[in-house]
C-alpha positions as CSV (number, residue, x, y, z in Angstrom):
1,M,43.8,139.4,170.0
2,Y,40.1,139.2,169.9
3,T,39.9,143.0,169.7
4,E,42.3,143.0,166.8
5,L,40.3,140.4,165.0
6,N,37.1,142.4,165.6
7,T,38.8,145.5,164.2
8,I,39.9,143.7,161.1
9,G,36.3,142.4,160.6
10,I,34.9,145.9,161.0
11,N,37.4,147.2,158.4
12,L,36.5,144.5,155.9
13,N,32.8,145.2,156.5
14,Q,33.3,148.9,155.8
15,I,35.2,148.1,152.6
16,A,32.4,145.7,151.5
17,T,29.7,148.2,152.3
18,A,31.4,151.1,150.5
19,A,32.0,148.9,147.4
20,T,28.3,147.7,147.4
21,N,27.0,151.2,147.8
22,T,29.2,152.6,145.1
23,A,28.3,149.8,142.7
24,K,24.6,150.4,143.4
25,I,24.8,154.0,142.2
26,G,26.6,152.9,139.1
27,Q,30.1,154.2,139.9
28,A,33.3,152.3,139.5
29,V,34.4,150.6,142.7
30,N,37.8,152.0,143.8
31,I,39.4,149.6,146.3
32,D,43.1,149.6,147.1
33,P,44.1,145.9,146.4
34,E,47.2,146.2,148.6
35,Q,45.1,147.4,151.6
36,L,42.6,144.6,151.0
37,Q,45.4,142.1,150.8
38,N,46.9,143.4,154.0
39,L,43.6,143.0,155.8
40,V,43.1,139.5,154.6
41,E,46.6,138.5,155.6
42,S,46.0,140.0,159.1
43,L,42.8,138.1,159.4
44,R,44.4,134.8,158.4
45,T,47.3,135.4,160.9
46,S,44.8,136.2,163.7
47,I,42.7,133.1,162.9
48,K,45.8,130.9,163.0
49,E,46.9,132.4,166.3
50,I,43.5,131.8,167.8
51,Q,43.4,128.2,166.5
52,M,46.8,127.6,168.1
53,Q,45.7,129.0,171.4
54,L,42.6,126.9,171.4
55,L,44.6,123.8,170.7
56,E,46.9,124.6,173.5
57,C,43.9,124.8,175.8
58,G,42.7,121.4,174.6
59,V,39.7,122.6,172.5
60,T,39.0,120.1,169.7
61,G,37.6,120.7,166.3
62,N,34.3,119.0,167.3
63,E,34.0,121.4,170.2
64,L,34.6,124.4,168.0
65,E,31.9,123.3,165.5
66,E,29.4,122.8,168.2
67,N,29.9,126.4,169.3
68,I,29.6,128.0,165.9
């Protein structure tokens, strides 16, 4: 699960970097909204799954904030 979350983060970073570089040279940014939405939904799902696993292990919100 952590590998999947990392992969999603890398993909989002690549999209953001490409958009930034394209905008810097004055070109229109061409991002597939459907692909971006799919990545965001995957990220949300993964975060919820991780939160549930942490709760099952007895990790509290305070402990999570201390480790961020």
